N, C-alpha and C positions, 0 to 999 in steps of 0.2 A: 567099122565099128572104130569111133575114136574118144579117146579118153582125155580128160583134162581134170586136174588137180590143185585144188588151192592151195594160197603157202599158209605152213602151221600159223592157229592163230594161239594166243595164250587163254586159258579158260582156269579162272579161281574156282576150286569147289569145296565144300566142305565149310565148317565154321570152325571160330576160334582156336583153339589149338590142332585141330585136325584139317584146317586149310592147306591147301594144295592146289599147284600149277600143274594143269595137262595141257597139252597141247594136240590139236584136233585139225582136222583140216575135211574137206569135200572132196569126194572123188566122182566126176559125171560120166559115165558112160553112155556113149550112143548107138543104141542097137544098131542091126541091119534094118528091123522093121522100124525105123524111125522115132523107136519109144527110147524113155532113159532109164538108167539103172542109176541111183545115187548112192552110195557109201559112204559112210563117216569114219575116219580113222583116227587114231591115238598113237600118238609119235611119244618117243621119249625124251626130246628136246625140241628146242627150237628151230635147231639145223633138219630136223624131219628122220633124225633118225628109230631106226626099232618100228615103222610103221605097221600097224594089224587093225584088220578092220574091227568096229567094235558095235556096227550098227547100219543098217540098210533102213531106205527111206521107205515109207509105208503110207502113200497118199502126201498130200502137202503139212510139211511140219510135223509129220508123224512118222516117230522112227522104231525102229524093230530091233531092240537090245540085244545082242548075241549074247553068249556064256563067255566069251573073250571079255567081255567088259565086266570091271568090278562091280563091287556092290555100291560103293560111293559113286561111282561114273553113274551106273542109274537111277541113285537117288537123286542126283541133280542132272535129273534132263532138260528141264527148263534152262538152265543155263547153259547149256551144249545145245539145243533148240535155237538160243539166241545166238549164239556166237555160229552156228553154220545158215542164220539168214543173212550174214554179214559176208 
């Protein structure tokens, strides 16, 4: 198995006074059978502190958000999807 994690990327979510910047990255794991498992991680800051899995990729650009993702994060799935493409 080999694991590659992208650098944390800032993503602005919410609107108006409720805007906040979160930091996400994708972690790709090549499995023994040659398939890939991809997770979306959320960090506390740009340096990558406090990483936790908030979603798993379920097909091309389709994410299965976990209970660890906040409601605000889940509501901004489109923005997170765009950030993960980069």
